[in-house]
Backbone as CSV, one residue per row, in Angstrom:
resi,resn,N_x,N_y,N_z,CA_x,CA_y,CA_z,C_x,C_y,C_z
1,UNK,-1.452,13.118,24.470,-0.453,12.212,23.963,-0.620,10.825,24.520
2,UNK,-1.128,9.777,23.837,-1.447,8.617,24.394,-0.256,7.805,24.622
3,UNK,0.907,8.301,24.164,2.267,7.552,24.721,2.870,8.248,25.666
4,UNK,2.401,9.355,26.190,2.943,10.050,27.331,3.439,9.159,28.499
5,UNK,4.443,9.379,29.383,5.368,10.550,29.173,6.476,10.477,28.019
6,UNK,6.666,9.616,27.338,7.655,9.439,26.442,7.637,10.546,25.451
7,UNK,8.803,11.030,25.059,9.160,11.884,23.934,8.823,11.434,22.433
8,UNK,8.056,11.790,21.797,7.830,11.397,20.314,8.783,12.152,19.393
9,UNK,9.647,11.572,18.698,10.407,12.214,17.790,9.785,12.411,16.455
10,UNK,9.080,11.546,15.873,8.326,11.576,14.525,7.060,10.650,14.498
11,UNK,6.185,11.159,13.915,4.852,10.239,13.601,4.644,10.349,11.983
12,UNK,4.486,9.087,11.603,4.276,8.828,10.097,2.928,8.207,10.053
13,UNK,1.984,8.767,9.320,0.680,8.124,9.132,0.556,7.358,7.740
14,UNK,0.174,6.163,7.732,-0.217,5.656,6.371,-1.697,5.562,6.308
15,UNK,-2.358,6.358,5.545,-3.806,6.367,5.519,-4.511,5.261,4.978
16,UNK,-3.835,4.638,4.041,-4.487,3.581,3.274,-4.528,2.345,4.200
17,UNK,-3.573,2.095,5.149,-3.485,0.801,5.858,-4.051,1.155,7.278
18,UNK,-4.278,2.392,7.446,-4.532,2.975,8.991,-3.653,2.399,9.920
19,UNK,-2.137,2.749,9.665,-1.104,2.369,10.483,-0.433,3.485,10.790
20,UNK,0.155,3.438,11.962,0.897,4.711,12.433,2.224,4.212,12.927
21,UNK,3.256,4.775,12.358,4.532,4.522,12.917,5.137,5.629,13.712
22,UNK,5.551,5.386,14.992,5.843,6.324,15.854,7.455,6.062,16.311
23,UNK,8.288,7.157,16.041,9.750,6.944,16.303,9.874,7.699,17.595
24,UNK,10.773,7.102,18.415,10.966,7.702,19.781,12.647,7.632,19.940
25,UNK,13.153,8.466,20.801,14.611,8.407,21.104,14.814,7.011,21.672
26,UNK,16.005,6.468,21.396,16.399,5.020,21.940,16.101,4.881,23.479
27,UNK,16.359,5.922,24.347,16.149,5.776,25.677,14.506,5.992,26.101
28,UNK,13.726,6.100,25.281,12.312,6.503,25.482,11.449,5.250,25.151
29,UNK,12.013,4.172,24.574,11.180,3.211,24.170,10.253,2.451,25.227
30,UNK,10.818,2.125,26.302,10.006,1.487,27.321,8.990,2.481,27.934
31,UNK,9.256,3.671,27.892,8.216,4.722,28.331,7.124,4.845,27.443
32,UNK,7.364,4.769,26.048,6.348,4.773,24.957,5.578,3.393,25.003
33,UNK,5.987,2.510,25.102,5.251,1.049,25.260,4.512,1.107,26.462
34,UNK,5.056,1.390,27.482,4.274,1.331,28.831,4.408,-0.115,29.334
35,UNK,3.893,-0.154,30.663,3.896,-1.458,31.186,2.934,-2.397,30.534
36,UNK,3.520,-3.485,30.166,2.702,-4.464,29.464,2.044,-3.967,28.300
37,UNK,2.564,-3.024,27.480,2.124,-2.514,26.438,0.931,-1.427,26.574
38,UNK,0.473,-1.063,27.852,-0.559,-0.364,27.976,-0.757,0.954,27.264
39,UNK,0.537,1.729,27.036,0.471,2.882,26.277,0.111,2.680,24.960
40,UNK,0.596,1.623,24.225,0.379,1.428,22.926,-1.130,0.981,22.614
41,UNK,-1.583,0.115,23.605,-3.065,-0.017,23.368,-3.948,1.103,23.651
42,UNK,-3.665,1.972,24.502,-4.389,3.168,24.745,-4.461,3.962,23.535
43,UNK,-3.242,4.263,22.930,-3.095,5.096,21.738,-3.834,4.551,20.539
44,UNK,-3.815,3.220,20.444,-4.498,2.544,19.330,-5.876,2.594,19.491
45,UNK,-6.383,2.378,20.749,-7.905,2.520,21.039,-8.251,3.996,20.629
46,UNK,-7.466,4.999,21.134,-7.906,6.394,20.824,-8.064,6.757,19.377
47,UNK,-6.844,6.154,18.645,-6.828,6.754,17.296,-7.735,5.685,16.317
48,UNK,-7.881,4.397,16.775,-8.549,3.375,15.757,-7.643,2.945,14.904
49,UNK,-6.235,3.130,14.963,-5.229,2.593,13.992,-4.267,1.618,14.600
50,UNK,-3.758,0.942,13.995,-2.632,0.050,14.472,-1.316,1.016,14.774
51,UNK,-0.475,0.548,15.674,0.795,1.546,16.045,1.863,0.604,15.987
52,UNK,2.903,1.150,15.356,4.393,0.483,15.451,5.274,1.429,16.004
53,UNK,5.909,1.125,17.030,6.842,1.846,17.752,8.291,1.454,17.377
54,UNK,9.143,2.495,16.790,10.452,2.229,16.690,11.249,3.227,17.316
55,UNK,12.616,2.798,17.664,13.644,3.767,18.216,14.283,4.453,16.943
56,UNK,14.955,5.426,17.334,15.707,6.225,16.043,16.695,5.149,15.539
57,UNK,17.362,4.588,16.344,18.379,3.449,15.860,17.711,2.609,15.004
58,UNK,16.546,1.962,15.338,15.843,0.918,14.534,15.327,1.515,13.238
59,UNK,14.934,2.761,13.141,14.451,3.349,12.059,15.583,3.644,10.986
60,UNK,16.776,3.971,11.582,17.926,4.146,10.774,18.421,2.837,10.296
61,UNK,18.319,1.846,10.924,18.661,0.521,10.491,17.640,-0.068,9.274
62,UNK,16.422,0.195,9.470,15.415,-0.141,8.519,15.673,0.548,7.328
63,UNK,15.997,1.941,7.316,16.242,2.797,6.160,17.450,2.161,5.376
64,UNK,18.475,1.915,6.047,19.655,1.168,5.460,19.377,-0.029,4.982
65,UNK,18.550,-0.858,5.482,18.292,-2.333,4.881,17.357,-1.947,3.617
66,UNK,16.448,-1.098,3.633,15.592,-0.771,2.527,16.569,-0.037,1.277
67,UNK,17.559,0.684,1.751,18.402,1.331,0.641,19.088,0.146,-0.005
68,UNK,19.698,-0.876,0.785,20.495,-1.924,0.267,19.596,-2.999,-0.622
69,UNK,18.222,-3.142,-0.214,17.328,-4.033,-0.987,17.089,-3.367,-2.315
70,UNK,16.755,-2.030,-2.328,16.320,-1.443,-3.401,17.474,-1.478,-4.600
71,UNK,18.562,-1.189,-3.961,19.800,-1.157,-4.800,20.006,-2.647,-5.515
72,UNK,19.981,-3.587,-4.776,19.961,-5.061,-5.141,18.920,-5.346,-6.408
73,UNK,17.753,-4.696,-6.179,16.690,-4.958,-7.142,17.166,-4.238,-8.332
74,UNK,17.592,-2.950,-8.406,17.841,-2.376,-9.618,19.042,-2.942,-10.323
75,UNK,20.136,-3.452,-9.462,21.193,-4.191,-10.123,20.628,-5.337,-10.732
76,UNK,19.833,-6.060,-10.297,19.415,-7.358,-10.844,18.457,-7.229,-12.108
77,UNK,17.476,-6.331,-11.758,16.506,-6.103,-12.813,16.913,-5.281,-13.878
78,UNK,17.771,-4.226,-13.679,18.075,-3.249,-14.986,19.681,-3.789,-15.329
79,UNK,20.254,-4.675,-14.822,21.524,-5.082,-15.204,22.450,-3.989,-15.302
80,UNK,22.462,-3.184,-14.215,23.414,-2.112,-13.948,24.479,-2.293,-12.763
81,UNK,25.553,-1.507,-12.646,26.421,-1.655,-11.574,25.873,-1.014,-10.343
82,UNK,26.569,-1.282,-9.215,26.108,-0.930,-7.889,25.980,0.500,-7.765
83,UNK,26.952,1.464,-8.550,26.946,2.866,-8.421,25.702,3.532,-9.001
84,UNK,25.148,2.899,-10.160,23.908,3.633,-10.800,22.696,3.060,-9.957
85,UNK,22.721,1.859,-9.348,21.536,1.479,-8.751,21.555,2.262,-7.539
86,UNK,22.684,2.562,-6.779,22.610,3.367,-5.667,22.239,4.892,-5.905
87,UNK,22.624,5.309,-7.057,22.169,6.743,-7.347,20.634,6.707,-7.667
88,UNK,20.043,5.820,-8.310,18.628,5.748,-8.497,17.841,5.661,-7.078
89,UNK,18.474,4.841,-6.233,17.791,4.605,-4.711,18.005,6.061,-4.080
90,UNK,19.160,6.677,-4.122,19.312,7.806,-3.423,18.378,9.029,-3.984
91,UNK,17.999,8.868,-5.235,17.131,9.990,-5.682,15.701,9.678,-5.473
92,UNK,15.313,8.606,-4.796,13.816,8.317,-4.268,13.196,7.219,-5.060
93,UNK,14.032,6.570,-6.150,13.242,5.508,-6.926,13.142,4.295,-6.065
94,UNK,11.909,3.767,-6.009,11.772,2.607,-5.165,11.351,1.282,-6.064
95,UNK,10.713,1.617,-7.176,10.355,0.452,-8.113,10.846,0.560,-9.408
96,UNK,10.872,-0.653,-10.109,11.081,-0.747,-11.568,10.034,0.096,-12.246
97,UNK,8.718,-0.010,-11.726,7.701,0.833,-12.604,8.054,2.247,-12.499
98,UNK,8.706,2.754,-11.555,8.788,4.102,-11.525,9.990,4.498,-12.645
99,UNK,10.961,3.736,-12.501,12.040,4.098,-13.646,11.417,3.891,-14.946
100,UNK,10.627,2.968,-15.107,9.964,2.768,-16.600,9.137,3.769,-16.893
101,UNK,8.307,4.428,-16.068,7.137,5.283,-16.647,7.240,6.728,-16.108
102,UNK,8.375,7.090,-15.438,8.417,8.654,-14.929,8.792,9.326,-16.190
103,UNK,8.487,10.657,-16.493,9.059,11.584,-17.394,10.685,11.333,-17.337
104,UNK,11.094,11.351,-18.575,12.508,11.208,-18.927,13.516,12.228,-18.075
105,UNK,12.913,13.418,-17.810,13.687,14.319,-17.171,13.871,14.108,-15.473
106,UNK,13.019,13.291,-15.199,13.167,12.870,-13.809,14.418,12.058,-13.543
107,UNK,14.878,11.475,-14.594,16.013,10.510,-14.512,17.280,11.389,-15.052
108,UNK,17.263,12.268,-16.115,18.301,13.081,-16.362,18.697,14.124,-15.313
109,UNK,17.889,14.562,-14.495,18.163,15.330,-13.448,19.138,14.792,-12.505
110,UNK,19.439,13.474,-12.394,20.504,12.829,-11.698,21.814,13.105,-12.351
111,UNK,22.803,13.534,-11.249,24.125,13.955,-11.800,24.743,12.830,-12.493
112,UNK,25.310,13.069,-13.776,25.962,12.088,-14.537,25.108,11.217,-15.365
113,UNK,23.720,11.484,-15.360,22.705,10.709,-16.291,22.331,11.740,-17.471
114,UNK,22.621,11.388,-18.587,22.387,12.057,-19.853,21.011,11.484,-20.442
115,UNK,20.501,12.073,-21.447,19.397,11.494,-22.159,19.658,10.055,-22.734
116,UNK,20.733,9.696,-23.093,20.957,8.433,-23.593,20.862,7.377,-22.446
117,UNK,21.653,7.770,-21.355,21.538,6.874,-20.247,19.988,6.701,-19.651
118,UNK,19.299,7.701,-19.732,17.985,7.614,-19.146,17.015,6.791,-20.045
119,UNK,17.336,6.957,-21.319,16.508,6.241,-22.407,16.642,4.537,-22.069
120,UNK,18.122,4.538,-21.866,18.464,2.879,-21.716,17.994,2.426,-20.583
121,UNK,18.003,3.214,-19.505,17.413,2.567,-18.169,15.877,2.336,-18.533
122,UNK,15.192,3.214,-19.068,13.864,2.950,-19.344,13.421,1.797,-20.271
123,UNK,14.338,1.612,-21.206,14.185,0.424,-22.016,14.446,-0.704,-21.309
124,UNK,15.436,-0.917,-20.465,15.692,-1.972,-19.691,14.620,-2.380,-18.640
125,UNK,14.088,-1.098,-18.103,12.922,-1.295,-17.085,11.679,-1.765,-17.681
126,UNK,11.357,-1.387,-18.939,10.202,-1.801,-19.670,10.423,-3.310,-19.947
127,UNK,11.440,-3.670,-20.499,11.558,-4.951,-20.876,11.475,-5.921,-19.701
128,UNK,12.069,-5.642,-18.826,11.890,-6.341,-17.537,10.369,-6.562,-17.112
129,UNK,9.662,-5.599,-16.998,8.255,-5.570,-16.696,7.475,-6.536,-17.600
130,UNK,7.767,-6.206,-18.991,7.046,-7.218,-20.076,7.430,-8.563,-19.702
131,UNK,8.661,-9.034,-19.400,8.916,-10.302,-18.991,8.185,-10.849,-18.009
132,UNK,8.313,-9.949,-16.843,7.580,-10.329,-15.450,6.028,-10.395,-15.911
133,UNK,5.490,-9.551,-16.660,3.986,-9.715,-16.882,3.651,-10.949,-17.766
134,UNK,4.441,-11.295,-18.470,4.317,-12.514,-19.292,4.241,-13.763,-18.354
135,UNK,5.099,-13.642,-17.436,5.271,-14.796,-16.575,4.110,-14.861,-15.818
136,UNK,3.669,-13.832,-15.170,2.343,-13.697,-14.314,1.071,-14.024,-15.114
137,UNK,1.084,-13.787,-16.397,-0.055,-14.068,-17.333,-0.140,-15.552,-17.338
138,UNK,1.147,-16.136,-17.508,0.977,-17.675,-17.661,0.560,-18.215,-16.450
139,UNK,0.994,-17.755,-15.338,0.447,-18.357,-13.989,-1.027,-17.984,-13.858
140,UNK,-1.526,-16.927,-14.227,-2.998,-16.544,-14.139,-3.843,-17.642,-14.855
141,UNK,-3.271,-17.999,-16.034,-4.007,-18.849,-16.776,-4.006,-20.276,-16.136
142,UNK,-2.727,-20.800,-15.700,-2.561,-21.873,-15.054,-3.652,-22.001,-13.677
143,UNK,-3.919,-20.927,-13.186,-4.792,-20.836,-11.999,-6.185,-20.798,-12.443
144,UNK,-6.472,-20.608,-13.559,-7.887,-20.656,-14.125,-8.620,-19.497,-13.956
145,UNK,-7.941,-18.228,-13.881,-8.533,-17.003,-13.906,-9.117,-16.500,-15.252
146,UNK,-10.234,-16.245,-15.525,-10.721,-15.857,-16.706,-9.980,-14.692,-17.315
147,UNK,-10.004,-14.841,-18.644,-9.493,-13.532,-19.412,-10.108,-12.378,-19.171
148,UNK,-11.366,-12.490,-19.041,-12.285,-11.268,-18.971,-12.047,-10.384,-17.800
149,UNK,-11.439,-10.988,-16.670,-10.962,-10.046,-15.684,-9.881,-9.109,-16.059
150,UNK,-9.264,-9.529,-17.074,-8.365,-8.403,-17.519,-8.847,-7.191,-18.005
151,UNK,-10.144,-7.141,-18.358,-10.790,-5.829,-18.818,-11.212,-4.979,-17.593
152,UNK,-11.062,-5.472,-16.476,-11.537,-4.617,-15.263,-10.333,-3.605,-15.048
153,UNK,-10.504,-2.305,-15.202,-9.577,-1.230,-15.105,-9.182,-1.211,-13.680
154,UNK,-7.815,-1.250,-13.589,-7.110,-1.133,-12.155,-6.416,-2.498,-11.851
155,UNK,-6.929,-3.602,-12.363,-6.453,-4.981,-11.989,-5.041,-5.245,-12.804
156,UNK,-4.041,-5.514,-12.203,-2.638,-5.767,-12.884,-2.505,-7.216,-12.952
157,UNK,-1.605,-7.676,-13.673,-1.470,-9.035,-13.977,-1.173,-9.818,-12.502
158,UNK,-0.395,-9.038,-11.597,0.018,-9.634,-10.262,-1.194,-9.658,-9.395
159,UNK,-2.292,-8.731,-9.585,-3.341,-8.852,-8.833,-4.283,-10.087,-9.291
160,UNK,-4.316,-10.206,-10.583,-5.199,-11.284,-11.016,-4.450,-12.665,-10.652
161,UNK,-3.374,-12.861,-10.434,-2.691,-13.858,-9.868,-3.173,-14.171,-8.442
162,UNK,-3.019,-12.892,-7.681,-3.549,-12.988,-6.178,-4.935,-13.336,-6.214
163,UNK,-5.864,-12.927,-7.070,-7.265,-13.298,-7.170,-7.344,-14.780,-7.277
164,UNK,-6.627,-15.428,-8.263,-6.734,-16.789,-8.353,-6.327,-17.615,-7.259
165,UNK,-5.228,-17.136,-6.472,-4.892,-17.876,-5.308,-5.834,-17.814,-4.210
166,UNK,-6.899,-16.871,-4.295,-8.047,-16.815,-3.511,-9.392,-17.166,-3.887
167,UNK,-9.263,-18.107,-4.954,-10.413,-18.614,-5.608,-11.560,-17.627,-6.051
168,UNK,-10.918,-16.450,-6.651,-11.617,-15.623,-7.454,-11.390,-15.734,-8.784
169,UNK,-12.112,-16.314,-9.599,-11.806,-16.769,-11.036,-12.613,-16.084,-12.254
170,UNK,-13.654,-15.673,-11.818,-14.553,-14.914,-12.974,-14.984,-13.469,-12.440
171,UNK,-15.656,-12.853,-13.468,-16.208,-11.339,-13.244,-17.118,-11.431,-12.186
172,UNK,-17.869,-12.596,-12.073,-19.041,-12.569,-11.014,-18.446,-12.844,-9.735
173,UNK,-17.378,-13.686,-9.676,-16.640,-13.905,-8.302,-16.061,-12.515,-7.818
174,UNK,-15.359,-11.723,-8.672,-14.982,-10.494,-8.121,-16.180,-9.377,-8.029
175,UNK,-17.229,-9.611,-8.726,-18.256,-8.535,-8.407,-18.792,-8.929,-7.049
176,UNK,-18.783,-10.128,-6.558,-19.220,-10.527,-5.279,-18.430,-10.160,-4.066
177,UNK,-17.309,-9.678,-4.467,-16.346,-9.234,-3.370,-16.668,-7.823,-2.840
178,UNK,-16.226,-7.568,-1.653,-16.383,-6.171,-0.958,-15.003,-5.707,-0.743
179,UNK,-14.912,-4.309,-0.657,-13.503,-3.603,-0.418,-12.733,-4.339,0.591
180,UNK,-13.349,-4.739,1.806,-12.495,-5.448,2.815,-11.887,-6.757,2.286
181,UNK,-12.441,-7.427,1.472,-11.783,-8.733,1.033,-10.516,-8.388,0.248
182,UNK,-10.322,-7.225,-0.410,-9.074,-6.914,-1.057,-7.986,-6.181,-0.267
183,UNK,-8.645,-5.324,0.713,-7.656,-4.440,1.467,-7.279,-4.870,2.766
184,UNK,-8.248,-5.895,3.313,-8.085,-6.141,4.690,-9.158,-5.551,5.612
185,UNK,-9.316,-5.934,6.830,-10.178,-5.398,7.854,-9.979,-5.702,9.063
186,UNK,-10.544,-5.021,10.118,-10.302,-5.456,11.508,-11.256,-6.130,12.261
187,UNK,-10.859,-6.856,13.167,-11.769,-7.586,14.036,-11.245,-7.439,15.409
188,UNK,-12.235,-7.485,16.452,-12.038,-7.418,17.917,-11.738,-8.807,18.295
189,UNK,-10.671,-9.035,18.794,-10.172,-10.196,19.362,-9.518,-10.084,20.811
190,UNK,-10.240,-10.587,21.895,-9.818,-10.250,23.303,-9.645,-8.928,23.442
191,UNK,-10.592,-8.194,22.992,-10.656,-6.740,23.321,-9.456,-5.924,22.757
192,UNK,-8.918,-6.665,21.650,-7.675,-6.022,20.713,-8.214,-5.840,19.327
193,UNK,-7.922,-4.807,18.773,-8.191,-4.727,17.127,-7.130,-5.483,16.401
194,UNK,-7.636,-6.599,15.842,-6.626,-7.560,14.983,-6.917,-7.457,13.616
195,UNK,-5.902,-7.088,12.722,-6.066,-6.921,11.414,-6.115,-8.313,10.561
196,UNK,-7.171,-8.440,9.961,-7.317,-9.709,8.969,-6.854,-9.299,7.572
197,UNK,-5.958,-9.987,6.989,-5.378,-9.762,5.680,-6.279,-9.746,4.582
198,UNK,-6.025,-8.818,3.575,-6.803,-9.005,2.315,-6.049,-9.444,1.181
199,UNK,-6.719,-9.760,0.123,-6.162,-10.310,-1.189,-5.012,-9.398,-1.657
200,UNK,-5.367,-7.946,-1.604,-4.285,-7.054,-2.363,-3.382,-6.565,-1.228
201,UNK,-2.966,-7.249,-0.228,-2.083,-6.612,0.869,-0.895,-6.196,0.254
202,UNK,-0.313,-6.993,-0.654,0.934,-6.701,-1.317,0.923,-5.600,-2.315
203,UNK,-0.182,-5.007,-2.506,-0.295,-3.939,-3.551,-0.772,-2.766,-2.981
204,UNK,-0.474,-1.584,-3.659,-0.917,-0.229,-3.174,-2.324,0.117,-3.523
205,UNK,-3.268,-0.442,-2.956,-4.621,-0.385,-3.276,-5.324,0.229,-2.198
206,UNK,-6.103,1.311,-2.292,-6.812,1.819,-1.201,-8.125,1.309,-1.113
207,UNK,-8.950,1.561,-0.113,-10.275,0.978,0.089,-11.352,1.626,-1.187
208,UNK,-11.057,3.084,-1.525,-11.904,3.722,-2.392,-11.653,3.057,-3.795
209,UNK,-10.247,2.875,-3.967,-9.817,2.079,-5.285,-10.430,0.637,-5.519
210,UNK,-10.483,-0.080,-4.398,-10.926,-1.421,-4.424,-12.554,-1.270,-4.673
211,UNK,-13.211,-0.330,-3.945,-14.675,-0.256,-4.082,-15.086,0.242,-5.683
212,UNK,-14.143,1.057,-6.123,-14.427,1.409,-7.591,-14.327,0.386,-8.567
213,UNK,-13.102,-0.450,-8.333,-13.028,-1.670,-9.250,-14.166,-2.605,-9.178
214,UNK,-14.615,-2.941,-7.883,-15.801,-3.995,-7.593,-17.103,-3.222,-8.389
215,UNK,-17.431,-2.064,-8.043,-18.751,-1.449,-8.593,-18.708,-1.436,-10.018
216,UNK,-17.553,-1.099,-10.733,-17.446,-1.280,-12.105,-17.551,-2.628,-12.674
217,UNK,-17.196,-3.591,-11.978,-17.308,-4.875,-12.295,-18.867,-5.405,-12.153
218,UNK,-19.420,-4.926,-11.278,-20.853,-5.271,-10.981,-21.752,-4.694,-12.165
219,UNK,-21.214,-3.491,-12.774,-21.876,-2.909,-13.925,-21.514,-3.879,-15.110
220,UNK,-20.422,-4.345,-15.193,-20.030,-5.178,-16.366,-20.692,-6.486,-16.299
221,UNK,-21.092,-7.128,-15.300,-21.903,-8.267,-15.178,-23.423,-8.016,-15.162
222,UNK,-23.872,-6.814,-15.159,-25.210,-6.530,-15.396,-26.073,-6.480,-13.856
223,UNK,-25.228,-6.414,-12.698,-26.094,-6.413,-11.578,-26.565,-5.075,-11.217
224,UNK,-25.769,-4.122,-11.723,-26.352,-2.709,-11.515,-26.184,-1.947,-12.922
225,UNK,-26.554,-0.708,-13.007,-26.285,0.023,-14.161,-25.420,1.284,-13.744
226,UNK,-24.826,1.808,-14.847,-24.038,2.913,-14.616,-24.754,4.074,-13.947
227,UNK,-26.133,4.149,-14.234,-26.752,5.304,-13.462,-26.783,5.052,-12.090
228,UNK,-26.766,3.882,-11.622,-26.782,3.360,-10.238,-25.626,3.961,-9.468
229,UNK,-24.517,4.228,-10.350,-23.278,4.601,-9.598,-23.321,6.253,-9.563
230,UNK,-24.309,6.871,-10.009,-24.337,8.397,-10.048,-25.011,8.690,-8.723
231,UNK,-24.440,9.226,-7.774,-25.098,9.531,-6.593,-25.241,11.138,-6.493
232,UNK,-26.796,11.517,-6.248,-26.847,12.970,-6.035,-25.865,13.614,-5.074
233,UNK,-25.703,14.883,-5.239,-24.580,15.569,-4.469,-24.973,15.739,-3.140
234,UNK,-26.239,15.794,-2.823,-26.684,15.823,-1.388,-26.893,14.549,-0.686
235,UNK,-26.385,13.451,-1.380,-26.469,12.113,-0.814,-25.151,11.532,-0.651
236,UNK,-24.650,10.964,0.329,-23.387,10.306,0.504,-23.224,9.073,-0.242
237,UNK,-22.172,8.556,-0.834,-22.003,7.413,-1.660,-22.267,6.154,-0.781
238,UNK,-22.916,5.181,-1.130,-23.240,3.900,-0.423,-21.795,3.099,-0.247
239,UNK,-21.506,2.730,0.851,-20.266,1.814,0.914,-20.784,0.253,0.668
240,UNK,-20.013,-0.230,-0.286,-20.526,-1.567,-0.880,-20.389,-2.641,0.383
241,UNK,-19.357,-2.232,1.234,-19.022,-3.283,2.339,-20.402,-3.097,3.377
242,UNK,-20.854,-1.984,3.489,-22.159,-1.833,4.348,-23.263,-2.392,3.673
243,UNK,-23.348,-2.480,2.539,-24.588,-3.027,1.579,-24.431,-4.593,1.808
244,UNK,-23.317,-5.125,2.149,-23.178,-6.657,2.096,-23.226,-6.942,3.645
245,UNK,-23.395,-6.117,4.508,-23.493,-6.428,5.838,-22.208,-6.424,6.740
246,UNK,-21.044,-5.881,6.147,-19.801,-5.754,6.884,-19.859,-4.311,7.390
247,UNK,-19.277,-4.215,8.697,-19.164,-2.964,9.272,-17.706,-2.309,9.547
248,UNK,-17.478,-1.219,9.341,-16.165,-0.838,9.665,-16.017,-0.545,11.339
249,UNK,-14.755,-0.219,11.411,-14.403,0.052,12.935,-14.282,1.537,12.900
250,UNK,-15.321,2.294,13.676,-15.353,3.759,13.828,-14.071,4.221,14.804
251,UNK,-13.445,5.360,14.391,-12.455,5.882,15.186,-13.142,6.873,16.278
252,UNK,-12.502,6.827,17.534,-12.998,7.655,18.414,-12.277,8.957,18.597
253,UNK,-11.164,8.939,17.860,-10.324,10.242,17.948,-9.450,10.045,16.663
254,UNK,-9.172,11.405,16.249,-8.142,11.354,15.054,-6.688,10.745,15.362
255,UNK,-6.099,10.234,14.363,-4.664,9.746,14.714,-3.757,10.916,15.231
256,UNK,-3.882,12.121,14.559,-3.146,13.177,14.727,-3.286,13.727,16.150
257,UNK,-4.460,13.607,16.836,-4.713,14.165,18.176,-4.135,13.262,19.148
258,UNK,-3.672,12.065,18.897,-3.205,11.100,19.824,-1.783,11.327,20.296
259,UNK,-1.080,11.977,19.170,0.276,12.161,19.309,0.849,13.733,19.356
260,UNK,1.883,13.916,20.036,2.247,15.252,20.201,2.990,15.937,18.901
261,UNK,3.886,14.881,18.286,4.644,15.157,17.117,3.856,15.409,15.966
262,UNK,4.097,16.360,14.896,3.340,16.501,13.923,3.447,15.426,12.915
263,UNK,2.395,14.914,12.302,2.423,13.794,11.486,2.806,13.961,9.937
264,UNK,3.461,13.012,9.386,3.865,12.942,7.891,3.015,11.909,7.380
265,UNK,2.375,12.413,6.179,1.428,11.439,5.378,2.274,10.696,4.514
266,UNK,2.118,9.317,4.602,3.073,8.472,3.683,2.023,7.540,2.780
267,UNK,0.915,8.109,2.293,-0.023,7.324,1.230,0.812,6.744,0.170
268,UNK,1.678,7.654,-0.334,2.615,7.085,-1.511,3.875,7.117,-1.041
269,UNK,4.770,6.209,-1.529,6.138,6.091,-1.214,6.891,7.386,-1.583
270,UNK,7.526,8.133,-0.720,7.960,9.360,-0.981,9.375,9.269,-1.780
271,UNK,9.771,10.108,-2.699,11.088,10.045,-3.091,11.888,11.087,-2.214
272,UNK,13.035,10.485,-1.645,14.075,11.248,-0.899,14.913,12.206,-1.686
């Protein structure tokens, strides 16, 4: 246990961002951090991941804040009262997209929500997303992002705006990116692993998804062929980041081995 002798109440892993959230009892925080943060640094070095340490009280406060924030989003975007918004949040809905696109029965299962209510909620959610996407598309055009980038599978209107804000305007510009450009990367600064932000930090995009979008775009612009993407079963797929000279940070130990408490994977936002 890299945070010993502190007692660890819970460990939550985010595999996409390589971040570990550690929850400790309120009276164990100083023990977990260690003198001048030495325990956190050791655990981070062993796992190769960033580590956030929270007390149980801080985690509870954060959850309450997230609940209140999501409730306000549903009230504003769906034009519903606080009770309906709280019910949606309590059932684990986190975004307007989830309300719009989940199967209808995932909404009607909520006590007091019949088919008519569920259909109306999905209609309002869809209309909100349509208005939002229209505004984003106008911003994309104002930034000078080419229409052809809309044909790249996986790129959303919000992502296209993010590309434009980072001087990526054409298919060729996007094809010249590497996954790290989109999802971020780590550099050693004063013997500490420091994360550098990516263009898609605000989106739930994994390194594999970023690589797929980039490679498909390279096919679209003729840099490679679809046959080049077919890798024999006995050969590992090439990392486009390595092909462009970027190197990843190897992990010396698995994140699970660093902590005593069993981990919970949070690659996707769970429904409570």
